[in-house]
C-alpha positions as CSV (number, residue, x, y, z in Angstrom):
1,M,25.0,64.5,173.3
2,N,25.0,62.6,176.2
3,V,22.4,62.6,178.3
4,R,22.4,60.9,181.6
5,F,19.6,62.7,183.3
6,R,15.7,63.2,182.5
7,S,13.0,64.1,183.8
8,E,10.0,66.0,183.5
9,R,10.4,67.4,187.2
10,E,11.5,71.1,187.2
11,D,12.8,71.3,190.6
12,W,14.5,67.7,190.3
13,V,16.9,68.9,187.5
14,Q,17.5,72.4,189.2
15,A,18.8,70.7,192.5
16,M,21.0,68.8,190.4
17,L,22.3,71.8,189.1
18,A,23.4,73.6,191.9
19,A,24.9,70.7,192.7
20,G,27.1,71.0,190.6
21,M,26.1,68.1,188.4
22,G,25.6,69.3,185.1
23,C,24.0,71.7,182.7
24,A,20.1,71.3,181.1
25,V,18.1,73.2,178.6
26,M,15.2,75.1,180.7
27,P,12.9,78.1,180.0
28,E,14.5,81.5,180.5
29,F,11.7,82.6,183.2
30,L,11.5,79.5,185.4
31,P,11.7,80.4,189.0
32,R,15.8,79.3,189.6
33,Y,17.2,77.7,192.5
34,A,19.8,79.6,194.4
35,G,23.0,78.5,192.8
36,V,21.7,77.8,189.6
37,V,23.3,80.5,186.7
38,L,20.8,81.3,183.5
39,R,23.2,80.9,180.6
40,L,21.3,82.3,177.4
41,L,21.2,80.1,174.0
42,I,21.9,81.9,171.2
43,E,23.3,79.6,168.4
44,P,21.3,77.3,167.5
45,E,18.1,79.3,167.6
46,V,15.3,77.6,169.8
47,D,11.5,78.2,169.4
48,R,8.5,76.4,169.3
49,T,4.8,76.5,167.8
50,I,1.6,77.4,170.9
51,S,-1.5,76.1,169.3
52,L,-5.0,77.1,171.1
53,V,-7.7,74.5,170.1
54,T,-11.2,74.9,170.8
55,V,-13.8,72.3,169.5
56,A,-16.2,74.0,166.8
57,G,-19.5,75.6,167.6
58,R,-19.4,74.9,171.6
59,R,-20.5,77.7,173.8
60,Y,-17.2,78.7,175.7
61,S,-17.7,79.6,179.2
62,P,-17.0,82.9,180.6
63,A,-13.5,82.1,181.3
64,I,-12.5,80.4,178.0
65,K,-13.9,83.5,176.2
66,A,-11.6,85.8,178.3
67,L,-8.2,83.5,177.8
68,I,-9.4,83.0,174.3
69,Q,-9.7,86.9,173.7
70,L,-6.0,87.4,175.9
71,A,-4.6,85.0,173.8
72,K,-5.3,86.8,170.4
73,S,-4.7,90.4,171.7
74,Y,-0.9,89.5,173.1
75,H,2.0,90.1,171.3
76,W,3.7,86.6,170.6
77,G,6.7,87.7,169.0
78,L,5.7,87.2,165.5
79,A,7.1,88.9,162.2
């Protein structure tokens, strides 16, 4: 693969895509600019690991408690 441009700014990448300046691999549910077309990547399969890390023994604020419970209750599509 010959990478010509890299950016952490999705808006810059999408502006270049909308101008017809290439292709990109981006999250499926990212809001898309007008003129940017979604094509699903089937092969190779892409996956990632997401971790929620906390400090052992630390008291959690109500917001952090709610986030942890939400993460535990969400079906992450694991086999």
